[in-house]
C-alpha positions in Angstrom: 155.5 -156.5 75.1 152.1 -157.5 73.6 149.2 -155.6 74.8 145.5 -156.3 74.1 142.7 -154.8 74.8 140.1 -156.7 76.6 137.6 -153.5 77.4 137.1 -150.3 75.8 133.7 -148.9 77.3 133.1 -146.6 79.8 131.1 -145.9 82.6 128.7 -149.0 81.9 128.8 -152.1 79.6 126.6 -152.4 77.0 124.9 -154.6 74.7 124.0 -153.6 71.3 124.3 -154.5 68.0 125.2 -151.1 67.0 128.0 -151.5 69.6 129.1 -154.9 68.4 132.2 -154.2 66.4 133.9 -151.3 69.4 133.2 -153.9 72.0 130.9 -153.6 75.0 133.0 -154.6 78.0 134.5 -151.9 80.4 137.8 -151.1 81.0 140.6 -153.8 80.4 144.1 -154.1 79.2 146.3 -157.1 79.1 150.0 -156.9 78.8 152.3 -159.7 78.7 155.7 -159.3 78.5 158.9 -160.9 77.0 160.1 -161.9 80.6 156.9 -164.2 81.1 154.6 -161.4 83.3 151.1 -161.8 83.0 149.6 -158.1 83.7 146.0 -156.4 84.0 145.6 -152.8 84.1 141.9 -152.6 85.4 139.0 -155.1 86.0 136.2 -153.8 83.9 134.1 -156.5 82.5 136.7 -157.3 80.0 138.8 -159.2 82.6 136.1 -161.9 82.6 137.1 -162.9 79.0 140.1 -162.9 79.7 139.7 -165.0 82.8 137.9 -167.5 80.5 140.9 -168.0 78.4 143.1 -168.8 80.8 140.8 -171.5 82.3 142.5 -174.1 80.5 146.0 -174.1 82.5 145.9 -175.5 85.8 148.4 -173.2 87.4 149.8 -169.8 86.5 150.3 -165.9 87.8 148.9 -162.9 87.3 149.2 -159.6 88.3 146.1 -157.1 88.7 146.6 -153.3 88.7 143.7 -150.9 89.5 143.5 -147.2 88.4 140.5 -146.4 90.7 137.4 -148.1 92.7 134.5 -146.7 90.1 132.2 -150.1 89.4 133.0 -150.3 85.5 136.9 -150.6 86.7 136.3 -153.7 89.0 133.4 -155.3 88.4 135.0 -158.1 86.2 137.5 -159.2 89.4 135.3 -161.1 90.9 134.4 -163.5 87.6 138.2 -163.2 86.6 138.7 -167.0 86.6 142.1 -167.8 88.1 140.7 -166.8 91.1 138.4 -169.7 91.4 141.6 -171.9 90.6 143.8 -173.4 93.5 146.2 -173.9 91.0 146.9 -170.0 90.4 148.3 -166.8 92.1 147.0 -163.6 91.6 148.7 -160.3 92.8 146.1 -157.8 93.1 147.4 -154.1 93.1 144.9 -151.6 95.0 145.3 -147.9 95.0 146.1 -147.0 98.8 142.7 -145.7 99.4 141.1 -148.8 98.4 142.2 -151.1 100.9 138.7 -152.2 102.2 137.5 -153.0 98.7 137.2 -156.4 98.4 135.5 -157.1 101.9 133.1 -154.1 101.4 132.3 -155.6 97.9 131.2 -158.7 100.1 129.4 -156.7 103.1 127.8 -154.8 100.6 126.1 -157.5 98.8 128.0 -157.2 95.4 128.9 -160.4 95.2 128.3 -163.8 97.6 131.6 -165.2 98.6 133.9 -163.4 100.8 137.5 -162.8 99.0 139.5 -165.2 101.5 137.2 -168.0 100.5 138.0 -168.0 97.0 139.8 -171.4 95.5 142.5 -169.1 94.2 145.7 -167.7 96.2 145.2 -163.8 96.3 148.1 -161.3 97.7 146.7 -157.6 98.1 149.3 -155.4 97.7 149.0 -151.5 98.5 150.1 -149.0 95.9 150.5 -145.2 95.9 151.9 -142.6 93.4 155.6 -142.9 92.9 155.8 -146.6 93.5 157.5 -148.6 91.5 156.8 -152.2 91.4 159.2 -154.9 89.2 158.5 -158.1 88.1 160.9 -160.4 87.2 164.9 -160.1 87.1 167.6 -159.2 84.7 166.6 -158.3 81.2 163.2 -160.3 81.4 162.0 -157.8 84.0 158.7 -155.4 84.0 158.9 -152.2 85.8 155.6 -150.8 86.7 155.4 -146.9 87.9 152.3 -145.3 89.4 151.2 -141.8 88.5 148.0 -139.9 90.1 146.1 -138.2 87.6 142.8 -136.0 88.1 139.3 -138.0 88.8 136.9 -137.6 91.2 138.0 -140.1 94.1 141.3 -140.1 92.9 143.4 -142.7 89.9 146.5 -144.0 89.2 147.8 -144.3 85.9 150.4 -147.2 85.1 153.7 -146.5 82.9 155.3 -150.2 82.3 158.7 -150.6 80.8 159.6 -153.9 79.4 161.6 -155.6 76.3 162.9 -152.0 75.2 159.5 -150.7 75.2 157.2 -148.1 77.2 153.7 -148.4 77.5 151.2 -145.8 79.2 147.9 -146.6 80.4 146.1 -143.7 81.8 143.0 -145.1 83.2 140.1 -142.4 84.0 142.0 -139.4 83.6 140.7 -135.5 82.8 142.5 -132.8 81.2 140.8 -129.7 82.0 141.9 -126.1 80.7 144.1 -126.1 83.7 147.8 -125.6 82.5 149.3 -128.2 85.4 147.2 -130.7 84.5 148.2 -130.4 80.6 151.5 -130.4 81.6 151.0 -133.4 83.8 149.4 -135.1 80.9 152.6 -134.4 78.4 155.2 -135.0 80.9 153.3 -139.0 81.5 153.2 -139.2 77.6 156.8 -138.0 76.9 159.0 -141.1 76.4 156.0 -143.6 76.0 156.0 -145.5 72.9 152.4 -146.0 73.1 149.4 -145.0 75.4 145.9 -146.0 75.8 143.7 -143.0 77.1 140.3 -142.0 78.5 138.6 -139.9 75.6 135.4 -140.6 76.7 134.3 -137.4 75.3 134.8 -134.8 72.5 134.9 -131.3 72.9 131.8 -131.0 71.6 130.1 -133.1 74.3 132.5 -132.4 77.3 131.5 -132.6 80.3 133.4 -130.7 83.0 133.9 -132.6 86.4 132.9 -135.7 85.6 136.3 -136.9 85.1 136.5 -137.6 81.6 139.0 -136.2 78.9 137.8 -134.6 75.0 139.8 -136.8 72.5 141.0 -133.9 71.1 143.0 -132.5 74.4 144.7 -136.1 74.3 145.7 -135.7 70.6 147.3 -132.5 71.2 149.2 -133.5 74.3 150.6 -136.5 72.7 151.5 -134.2 69.5 153.2 -132.1 71.9 155.0 -134.7 73.8 156.3 -136.2 70.4 154.8 -139.9 71.4 154.4 -142.2 68.7 151.1 -143.7 69.0 148.3 -143.1 71.0 144.9 -145.1 71.1 141.4 -143.3 71.8 139.6 -145.5 74.5 137.3 -145.6 77.4 134.2 -145.0 75.2 131.1 -143.2 76.2 128.4 -146.1 76.3 125.8 -144.4 74.0 129.2 -144.3 71.3 128.2 -146.8 68.5 130.1 -148.0 66.1 129.2 -145.4 63.4 130.5 -142.9 66.0 133.7 -144.9 66.3 134.2 -144.9 62.3 133.4 -141.3 62.0 135.8 -140.6 64.7 138.5 -142.9 63.2 137.7 -141.0 59.5 138.5 -137.8 61.4 141.3 -139.3 62.7 142.5 -140.3 59.3 141.8 -136.7 57.7 144.1 -134.8 60.5 146.8 -137.3 60.3 149.1 -134.6 58.5 148.6 -131.9 60.8 149.9 -134.1 63.9 153.1 -135.7 65.0 151.3 -138.9 66.4 149.3 -141.7 65.1 145.9 -141.9 66.7 143.5 -144.8 66.1 140.3 -145.6 67.9 140.2 -148.3 70.5 138.2 -151.5 69.5 138.0 -154.7 71.9 140.5 -157.2 70.8 143.0 -154.6 69.3 146.4 -156.1 69.7 149.8 -153.9 69.9 153.3 -154.7 70.1 155.8 -152.4 72.0 159.5 -153.1 72.1 161.3 -156.6 72.3 160.6 -159.4 70.0 162.2 -159.6 66.5 160.9 -157.1 63.8 160.2 -160.0 61.7 157.8 -161.6 64.1 156.1 -158.3 65.0 155.6 -157.7 61.4 154.3 -161.4 60.6 151.8 -161.1 63.5 150.5 -157.7 61.8 149.9 -159.3 58.7 148.5 -162.3 60.3 145.4 -160.6 61.7 145.7 -158.8 58.2 144.8 -161.9 56.7 141.9 -162.6 59.3 140.3 -159.2 58.5 140.8 -159.8 55.0 139.0 -162.9 54.9 135.4 -161.1 55.0 135.7 -159.6 51.5 135.5 -161.5 48.0 135.4 -159.2 45.6 138.6 -157.4 43.6 137.9 -153.8 44.8 137.2 -154.2 48.2 140.4 -156.8 48.4 142.7 -154.3 46.8 141.6 -151.2 48.6 142.1 -153.3 52.1 145.3 -154.8 50.7 146.6 -150.8 49.5 145.3 -149.4 52.5 147.6 -151.8 55.0 150.5 -151.4 52.6 150.2 -147.1 52.7 149.8 -148.1 56.9 153.3 -149.8 56.7 154.9 -147.2 54.8 153.2 -144.1 56.1 152.7 -143.7 51.8 150.6 -140.7 50.5 149.7 -142.6 47.4 149.6 -145.7 46.2 148.5 -147.6 43.1 147.8 -151.4 42.5 148.0 -152.6 39.0 147.2 -156.4 38.1 148.6 -158.8 35.5 146.0 -159.2 31.9 147.2 -160.3 29.0 151.0 -159.2 28.6 150.0 -155.8 30.4 149.6 -154.3 34.1 146.3 -152.9 34.2 145.5 -150.4 36.4 143.0 -151.9 39.5 143.0 -149.6 42.5 144.3 -146.3 43.4 144.7 -143.9 46.9 145.5 -140.3 46.9 145.3 -138.5 50.3 146.6 -135.4 48.2 144.3 -135.2 45.5 141.2 -137.3 47.1 140.1 -139.1 50.6 139.9 -142.9 50.5 136.7 -142.6 51.1 136.5 -141.2 47.4 138.9 -144.1 46.0 136.4 -146.2 44.6 135.6 -143.5 42.1 138.9 -144.6 40.7 138.4 -148.4 40.7 137.2 -148.5 37.2 139.9 -146.6 35.1 141.0 -148.7 32.4 145.0 -147.5 32.2 147.6 -150.2 30.9 151.0 -150.5 30.9 153.2 -153.1 29.4 155.4 -155.2 31.4 158.6 -154.6 30.3 161.5 -152.5 31.6 160.8 -148.9 30.3 158.0 -147.8 33.7 159.0 -148.6 37.4 155.9 -151.0 37.2 156.8 -152.6 34.3 160.0 -153.4 35.6 159.4 -154.5 38.4 156.5 -157.1 36.6 159.2 -157.9 34.2 161.6 -158.8 36.6 159.9 -160.0 39.4 162.3 -157.7 41.7 161.5 -155.0 44.2 162.6 -151.6 43.8 162.9 -148.5 46.3 163.7 -145.3 44.8 164.1 -142.1 46.7 163.9 -139.6 44.1 162.4 -140.8 40.8 163.6 -137.6 39.5 167.2 -138.4 39.9 167.6 -142.0 38.7 171.0 -143.5 38.9 172.4 -143.3 35.4 172.1 -146.2 33.1 169.0 -147.8 34.5 166.4 -149.2 32.2 163.4 -148.0 33.9 162.4 -144.2 33.6 159.9 -142.2 35.5 156.6 -141.0 33.4 155.3 -137.7 34.8 152.4 -137.5 32.7 150.3 -138.4 35.7 151.9 -135.4 38.0 151.8 -132.9 35.2 148.2 -133.7 34.5 146.7 -133.6 38.2 149.7 -131.1 40.0 150.8 -134.1 42.3 154.4 -134.3 42.8 156.0 -137.6 42.7 159.2 -138.1 44.6 159.8 -141.5 46.5 158.5 -144.8 44.8 158.2 -148.5 46.4 157.3 -150.9 44.1 156.8 -154.5 45.2 155.6 -157.8 42.4 153.0 -159.9 43.6 154.0 -163.1 43.0 152.0 -166.4 42.5 152.7 -170.1 42.3 155.4 -171.0 40.3 156.6 -167.5 40.3 154.1 -166.0 38.0 153.5 -162.2 38.2 149.8 -161.1 39.2 150.4 -157.7 39.8 152.6 -155.0 41.0 151.9 -152.7 44.4 153.5 -149.0 43.7 153.6 -146.7 46.8 154.4 -143.3 46.9 156.0 -140.7 48.6 156.6 -142.1 52.2 155.5 -139.0 54.5 157.6 -138.1 57.7 156.6 -138.0 60.8 154.7 -134.7 61.6 154.7 -133.4 58.1 153.7 -133.6 54.8 157.2 -133.8 53.4 158.3 -137.4 51.3 161.1 -138.9 52.7 162.4 -142.6 51.1 161.0 -145.4 52.1 162.9 -147.6 55.0 164.4 -150.9 54.2 162.3 -152.0 57.1 158.9 -150.6 55.0 160.6 -152.5 52.3 161.0 -155.8 54.0 157.3 -156.0 55.3 155.8 -154.9 52.3 157.8 -158.1 50.9 156.3 -160.1 53.3 152.5 -158.6 52.9 152.7 -159.1 48.9 153.7 -162.6 49.4 151.0 -163.2 52.2 148.2 -161.4 50.2 149.6 -163.1 46.4 147.1 -166.3 47.9 144.2 -164.2 48.2 144.6 -162.4 44.8 144.7 -166.2 43.4 141.8 -167.1 45.1 139.8 -164.4 43.8 140.9 -164.6 40.2 140.0 -168.2 40.7 136.1 -167.0 42.1 135.7 -164.3 39.7 137.1 -167.4 36.7 134.3 -169.5 38.2 131.8 -166.9 37.9 133.2 -166.1 34.2 132.9 -170.1 33.4 128.9 -169.6 34.7 128.3 -166.8 32.7 129.9 -168.3 29.6 127.9 -171.1 30.2 124.5 -168.8 29.9 125.9 -166.9 27.1 125.8 -169.9 25.2 122.2 -169.8 25.4 121.9 -165.7 25.9 124.5 -163.9 24.1 123.4 -160.9 25.7 124.5 -162.6 29.7 128.4 -162.0 28.8 131.2 -161.1 31.2 131.0 -157.8 30.7 127.3 -157.1 31.0 127.4 -159.1 34.4 130.7 -157.1 35.7 128.3 -153.7 34.7 125.7 -154.8 36.5 127.6 -155.7 39.4 129.4 -152.3 39.5 126.1 -150.2 39.0 124.7 -152.0 41.9 127.9 -151.4 44.0 127.9 -148.2 43.7 123.9 -147.4 43.6 124.0 -149.1 47.2 127.2 -146.7 47.8 125.0 -143.8 47.4 122.1 -145.1 49.3 124.0 -146.1 52.5 126.1 -142.8 52.8 122.9 -141.4 53.0 121.8 -143.6 55.7 124.7 -142.8 57.9 126.0 -146.7 57.5 129.5 -147.1 58.9 132.5 -147.0 56.7 132.9 -150.8 57.5 129.6 -152.1 56.6 129.4 -150.1 53.4 132.3 -151.7 52.2 131.5 -155.6 53.1 127.9 -154.9 51.7 129.1 -153.7 48.3 131.6 -156.6 48.3 128.8 -158.7 48.2 126.3 -157.0 46.5 128.7 -156.5 43.5 129.3 -160.4 43.1 126.0 -161.3 43.7 124.1 -159.1 41.4 126.4 -160.7 38.4 124.4 -163.6 38.8 121.0 -162.1 38.3 120.2 -164.0 35.4 122.1 -166.8 36.0 118.7 -169.1 35.6 118.1 -168.6 31.7 120.6 -171.6 31.5 117.3 -173.5 32.2 115.3 -171.7 29.3 115.5 -173.2 25.7 117.3 -171.3 23.2 114.5 -171.3 20.7 112.7 -168.7 23.4 115.9 -166.6 24.6 117.1 -166.4 21.1 113.6 -166.0 19.2 114.0 -162.4 17.2 110.5 -161.4 17.5 107.9 -161.0 20.4 107.4 -164.1 22.5 103.9 -165.3 23.1 102.3 -165.5 26.4 103.5 -169.4 26.8 106.8 -168.5 26.0 106.9 -165.7 28.7 105.3 -167.9 31.0 109.0 -170.1 30.6 110.9 -166.9 30.4 109.4 -166.1 33.8 110.5 -169.1 35.3 114.5 -168.2 34.7 114.1 -166.4 38.3 113.7 -169.6 39.9 115.9 -171.6 38.3 118.6 -169.0 39.1 117.1 -169.3 42.5 117.6 -172.9 42.7 120.8 -173.1 41.4 122.3 -170.4 44.4 120.1 -172.1 47.1 122.7 -174.8 47.7 125.4 -172.4 49.2 124.8 -171.3 52.8 127.3 -168.5 52.0 126.6 -164.9 52.4 127.2 -164.3 48.8 125.1 -166.6 47.8 122.1 -166.1 50.0 122.1 -162.5 48.3 122.5 -164.0 45.1 119.4 -166.0 45.3 117.6 -163.1 46.5 118.3 -161.0 43.6 117.6 -164.0 41.0 114.3 -164.6 42.3 113.3 -161.0 42.7 115.1 -158.7 40.3 111.7 -158.9 38.0 109.4 -157.6 40.9 108.4 -154.3 40.5 108.1 -151.5 43.2 104.3 -151.0 42.5 104.1 -155.1 42.6 102.9 -155.7 39.2 106.2 -157.8 38.9 107.0 -161.3 39.3 109.2 -163.8 40.9 108.5 -166.9 38.9 108.6 -169.6 41.5 104.7 -169.2 42.3 105.3 -167.7 45.6 103.5 -164.1 44.4 104.5 -160.6 43.9 106.0 -158.2 46.3 106.0 -154.6 46.4 107.9 -151.4 47.8 110.4 -152.4 50.7 109.0 -156.1 51.0 111.1 -157.1 47.9 114.7 -157.1 48.9 116.9 -154.2 48.5 119.5 -156.2 46.9 117.0 -157.3 44.3 115.6 -153.6 43.9 119.2 -152.6 43.1 119.8 -154.9 40.5 116.6 -154.4 38.8 117.7 -150.6 38.5 121.5 -151.6 36.9 120.3 -154.5 34.8 117.5 -152.1 32.9 119.7 -149.2 32.8 122.5 -151.4 31.2 119.8 -153.2 28.3 118.5 -149.7 27.4 122.2 -148.3 27.1 123.9 -151.1 25.3 123.2 -152.5 21.8 120.1 -155.3 20.6 119.6 -156.4 17.4 115.9 -155.0 17.9 117.1 -151.2 19.0 119.8 -148.9 19.2 121.6 -148.4 22.4 120.2 -145.2 24.5 122.4 -142.4 25.8 123.0 -142.7 29.4 120.6 -139.3 29.8 117.9 -141.2 27.9 118.3 -144.1 30.0 118.4 -142.5 33.1 115.2 -140.6 32.1 113.3 -143.4 31.2 114.0 -144.8 34.8 112.8 -141.7 36.6 109.9 -141.7 34.5 109.1 -145.6 35.8 110.4 -144.4 39.5 107.2 -145.3 42.0 106.0 -148.1 39.2 108.6 -150.3 38.1 111.5 -149.0 40.2 112.5 -147.7 43.9 112.3 -144.0 43.3 115.0 -143.6 45.9 117.6 -145.9 44.1 116.8 -143.9 40.8 118.2 -141.4 42.4 120.8 -143.2 43.6 121.9 -143.9 40.1 121.6 -140.7 38.8 124.1 -139.7 41.5 126.9 -141.7 40.2 127.8 -139.4 37.8 130.8 -139.8 35.7 131.7 -142.9 37.7 128.9 -144.5 34.9 131.0 -143.5 31.9 134.1 -145.1 33.7 132.4 -148.5 34.5 131.5 -148.6 30.7 134.9 -148.0 29.3 136.3 -150.5 32.2 134.0 -153.0 30.8 133.1 -153.0 27.2 131.0 -154.9 25.2 131.8 -157.0 21.8 128.8 -156.9 20.2 126.7 -160.1 19.8 125.9 -161.9 16.4 122.6 -163.5 17.4 119.2 -161.8 18.6 117.5 -162.6 21.9 115.1 -161.7 24.3 115.6 -159.7 27.5 112.5 -159.4 29.4 
């Protein structure tokens, strides 16, 4: 069965930018079976969108099952396009107490056309608890069983069996403190492969008697029932994307304590239950992941997403991605749920560990041979294998590595781009490491093949940026790749702290960090249009020369203006405005006038802090490098004058990350002088 969530909102549809990612349509789930059955569970506003996609087909058959008659579960029915198409036949299954629903909807003035006058053929069937509906025949049949669950006015839950899988949809259901209700919920869940449940509340805001459950109650019931996956849906209309992100993070943090994988429902989510080949289902998952990955550009964001997806496939407790560089594997990104949360993994993105591409280490062996390794117990390697397990990391951290799966990233012509190394697949319901399965290995190989082109594209884009920076460095020896990398990294991490203080969602933070890292690297690209005589002048600039120097901001903005991409727009803002000052005494250089305070784009205010900090701590022909503490002290003295005070404090909170960034991107001392206004 292929399952798609068409609507995940409860009580009333919402249209709000703060809820765009979660979705605003009310309850509707689409199910397609291998036998060809098209089933819709509930007819909230999400059914309208489904009908629009079917409008291009002249004929067809659909089956709509209503759980109950509250408005948020039925209002989309009359806007379902096949009901208005002569070539379509729709079977409408109504709980026995809703027999007069279609007629009442017209008579009460909720819809202007009587049901019997719709152009599509409609057959209404009544259904009650205990009924079983069978669609199709033989191995392609779909069986749908009805069960009652507690809700004001009544509610039918539906259990679908097809393609060798079992799917449960609860409709609106309240798990109260009553033991009988808990047992009934557990009994329904038991044996299902996936359940979409009503989790409108948490225990903190639960309203007894309103007919909806707290998500914690479903999680407990699912854990006791042994169901592998549940999806928490029917979100309260006030629940924002930030709230959903917070709930998703909470579910991730408690994953080790429950034997069920729970996730937050979002409109458009797809799931596969039962039939179809494992390879096709894996391919579908990877295709959807590649669509998600297209929103990211920087290496850090891409590697974080790739590693997270690989860990989802394998239930790995930890993992690392190494990238190939000059005959070595360079530590590029890591996750480790035992030692730190995924939310803190960015703090380890600047480590500069290198291991040779040779047969000595596990990752080195995989890079050298281009072959995966799946090791059940690293401390019991077979005799005679050329690689070995280095336990230095375990000894230093207290972590205990047992099972390892290492997969190469292979680019065009078989060139090794890097290695994905996953550690300790965790058994369902516990934290005991188990070996990675053959199926996990196969899907990770598919994933590595799919994302290798993404990594190659990222490397090409990075080389393109480096090419621009090398061109700038011909004129200004301080506009080097490492300088740009440091300013980009500092800017991204300053934004990260700022965004956390603003309670922005995790997904938004990742996306914006990705953009600002790349955009900030191009802050001084306009210096390609400034004379070498000025850029390399060892002494103080005259007023006329300084006026010319100021124009580099406008030149940079004009270079970046032609590209409508979102990173280029941000890069243009940074190039033009990173010499503006908080107190309004800075410059843009294009004659557009000065800006002050929050009128200066956030990304430009951030880059200004990062750029000046890097200039202070870097060696120059006219000064020795300042210490980090001295530079930060100077920026704090200029807070409220030159710099946004809040962003200066965010830089101060980065802490140990600053040293890691400078170790990751060290400078080669330039051999000519220059001016850095």
